N, C-alpha and C positions, 0 to 999 in steps of 0.2 A: 834262604827263604825267609821273608818277613813274617812275623806272627801277628795275627789280629785277634784280640780278645773281644769277642762279641758279648756284651753284657746287658742283661735285662733283669729287673727286679720282679718281673712277673713270674707266676707259677708256670712251669713248663713240664709236661704239656697241659693245655687247657683248651676249652672250646672257643676262647676269645680270639678275635682277629689278630691281635698283636702277637699271640703265641704262634699262629700259623705263619704270619709274615716273617717273624724273627727266625724261625726254623728254616724257611725257604731261602731267606737272604743269606744266612750263615752257610748253608749248603752250597749256594751259588758262589759265594766268596771262595770257598774251598775249591770249586771246579776251575776257578781262574788262577790257581797256582799259589794261593796263600795258605799258610799253616793256621788253621782256625781253632781257637779255644772258646767254647760256649759256656758262659756262666749264667746261672739263673737261680730262682727260688725253686725249691723242690716240692713236689707233691708225691702221692703214692703210686702214680702211674709209671710205667716203664717207657723209656724213650724209644725202644725198638719199634714200637707201634707207629712212630712218626718218621722213620727213616732218617734220623739225624746221624749222618755218617762222619762225624768229626769228634774230636776230644771234648768231653763235657764234664763240667763240674757243677753239681747242684747242691744247694745248701738249704736246710730247713730254717725257716724264719717266721716270726709272727708278722702280722700286717699292721699298718698304721703309718701316718706321715712321718713321725719322728723315727720310728723303727726303720722305715724305708731309707731315711737319711743315713742312719747308722749302718744299715745293711749295704748301702751303696759304698760307703767308706770301706767296709770290710772287703767287698768284691774288688775294688780298685787296689787296695793294699795287697790283696792276694795276687792280683795281676802284676803289680810291681815286683813282688818277690819272684814271680815266674818270668820276669824280664820281658814283659810285653813290649813289642815295638809300637803297637797302635791299639787304641781302645775305640770301639764303635758302639754307640748306644743311642737310644731315643730318650733315655732318662737323664734329666737335667742334673740331678745330684751326682750321678756317675761321671758325667763329663766334667763337672766342676772339680771333683776330687782327682780325676785323671790329669787335668791341666795343672792342678796344685802339685801333683807328684811328677810333673814335668814329662808326661807321656804324650806323644802325638795322639790327637783325638779327633773323631768325626762324630758330629751330632746330627741325628735325623729328627727334625721337628714335625710333630703331628698336630700341634695345637699352638695357639698364641699365648705367650707369657707376657701379656700386655697390661696387667693390672699393677699400676705403680704403688699400690698400697700393699703389695705382697713382695716378699723377699726374692721370689723366683725371678721377677723382672730385673732386679739389680744383680742377681747372680748371672743371668744371661748377658746383661750389659757388660759385666766384668769379662765374661768369656769371649764375647765378640771382639774384644780388643787384644786378645792373647794370641801369640804366634803359634802356640801349641795346639790351638783349635784350628786345624788345617783345612777342614771342609765342613760346610753347613748345608744340609739338605732340607728342602721344603717339599711337602707332598702335594702342593698345588701352587699355581701362580697367585691365587687369591690369598693364600697364607703368607706368601712372601710379601705381597702388597701390604698386609697388616703390619708386618715388621718394618717395612719401609715407612709407613705412615707414622709409626711411633719412634722412628729415628734409630732403630737398631740395625737395620740392614744397610751396611756401609761398605763392605768389601766384596765387590762383585767377582773378584778373581777366585774367591774360595767358596762362593755360593752357587748352588745348583738346584733347579726345580726338577724333581723326579716324582711323578705320580706313582701311586701304588701299582701293583701288578699281579700277575699269576704265572705259574709255570705253563709254558706253551706245550701242548700235547697234541698228537695226531690221532684222530679217531676215525673209525668207519662210520660215517655220518648217520646212516639210517639203521644201525644195528639196535638202537635203544628205543626209538620213538614209538609211542602207542598209536594205534589207528584212530582212536577217538581224539578230537581236538581238546587240548589241555593247556592250561597256563600254570607255570610253576613259579613258586617263590621259595627262596632259601635264605635264611639269615636270622637276624635278631628280631625280637618282638618288642623292643623298647619303643618309647614314645617317638613318633615322627616317622615310623617305617611304613605307614599307610595301610595297615591291615583293615582299617575301616573302608578304604577305597576298594580293596579286594572284596570285602563283604558286600558292598553295593553292586559291584560289577557282577557278582555271582547271581544276583537277581535279574540283571539286565540280559545275562547270557545263560539261561537255564540249561542249554545243551552243551555248554563247555564245562569241563571239569577243572576245578582249581585245586592244584596240589600244593600243599604248604608244608615246608619242613623248617625246623629250627626251634628257637626259644631255648629255654633251659630244661635239661632233662628232668630235673626234680619238680618242674611245674607243668608237666604234660597234662595232668588231669584238669588243671585250670583252663588250659587252652582248648581242650576237647569240649568243655562246657561252652566256651565262647563261640565255637563253630558248629555246635550240634544242630542248630536250627536250619542250617544250609545244606540241603541234600547234595548239592554239586560242589561242596568244598570237602576235600579229603585231607585231613590233617594227619601226616605220617609220623609226626613226632620229631624228636631230636635225631639228627643224622651226623655221624662222625665225618671228619674231613675226607677220609679215604673214599667214602661213599657218595659225597656230594656231586661229583661229576656225573656219575651214572644217573643220579636223580635228575639233575638238570637236563640231561640229554634225553630223558624219557618223556619230556614235554614238547609240545608244539611251539609254544612261545614262553618267554620268561619275563617276569614283571618285577620292577623295583619301584614301588610307588611312594617315593620319599615326599614328605610334607615340607612346608616352608621352614619348619624348625625340626631338627633331627638331634635327638639327645643320646649321648653315650651313657649318661646317668641322669639324674633328675635335675641337674644344675647346668651342665655344659651343652650348649647348642652348637653343633658342629656344621650346620648346613652351609655356612659361608665359606668354609675352607677344607671340607672333608675330601678324601679320595677313597671311596668305599671299595674294600677288597671284593665285595660281592659283584660289583660291576665287571671287574676283570675276569672273575670266574665265569660269569655269564658269557663274556666275549669269547672265552676259550671253548665254550660248549657249542659254538656255531649254531645258535638258535636266535631267532629274532627277539630283540630286547625292546620292551616297552618300559620307559622310565620317565622321571620328572625332568622338566626343563630348567632346573636350577642352574644359575650361572656357573657354579663350580663344576658341575657335571658336564657342561658344554665345553669345558676345556679338553675333554676326551671324546665326548659323544656329539654327533651331528644328526639332526633330524632328517630322515629319509636317506641317509648315507650309511651309517652304521647302527642306527637305532630309530625308534619312534619316540619322540619327546612330547610329553603332555603337561598341562597346567595342573599343579597339585590341588588347586582350589576349584577346578571346573571339571566335574565328573563327565560331562559330555565329551571332553577332549579325550578321555580314556576310552569311552565307548567308541568314538570315531576312530581312535588309534587301532583298536582291536578289529573293527570292521575293515579298516584299511588293509590290514594284514590278511584277513579272511578272504578278501576279494582280489588279492594280487599276490600270487605265488612267486612271480618274478621279483617283486619287491622284497618278499621274505628272504629269498635266496641271496639277493643283492646285499641287503644290510647284514645278513649273517656272515657272508664271506668277507665283507669289508671289516666287520668287527674282529673276526679271527685274524685277518691280515694285520690290522692295527696292533693287536696283541703281539703277534709274532715279531713285528719290526719296530715297535715302539715301547711296549709295556710289559714284555715278559721279564721274569726275575733275573735271568742270566744277563740280558742287556742292561738291566738296572744295576746289577753288581759291577759290570764292566765300567759303566759310567762313573760309579762311585770310586772305583779303584784307579781310574785314569788319573795320572799326575799326582798320586799320593807322595 
């Protein structure tokens, strides 16, 4: 049995999407017959809370770019000592050292390293030419196109586009839903997530309750002040990953009002190439989804088929989208079922793991 060393320099567990996705993918690799070793940065939490049913190694480390570079070297050196057959990571430094150590490697790219003034561009250019980099995964077609445009995407045989995903689950559909019409949002509160759109919609629809979950646990008091003037906005605070699905399913509709620029921090705009974990969690909930008509989201979502798509800059499209759902229960059922089916047959984590493992 081949051993895969799944390496991340992020803290595990954490509330960040990369933590949730990494754990889910590692577990699904394991389900497909591989011996998985999971290496990460350590925090004080216990992994038992996240159902990580594989061998784990977690190490305390400071944070910072240079420290991340050194920490990546350490994790790969540790993997080499453990005789890793393959290293899987979304961290460029990890894959760089893995190839240097002559270990078969798979990189999952979640962002473009396209700045020719940074060493990361040249590291990736070096890696793309190496035989030990046996597979390159892009999280969207748009991201792959960025790499094609800068001349890095050259070997179609080892490149694959796999959007993000979620674990497919079967629920009794009506067990959770409230009698009162409600619209739910769960996720980050960073710039570009469209909380201002939700704020405006709450005034247009005073008889709908808007349930909002997310943000950072340590900043709940700040968020409560932001929403306090809206009587029909219920901010429930930070919810851990195990409770998210129940929260989503307690709502009539789900909303993800992304703006034209979406930031994961104050610098990097991901709106052109992102594949939001939230969208797939929404799809799994089998609730009608209202979201933005950004081109990258349209790689997965289709208006009137598995979602309702609205213009981020035109509030009336969001108003009309909600009214469209309110007036047509058949449409609600149709797009919910289609979204769930798409998750089952295209975007669930187990299928994603199978696609990566094929022809390794």
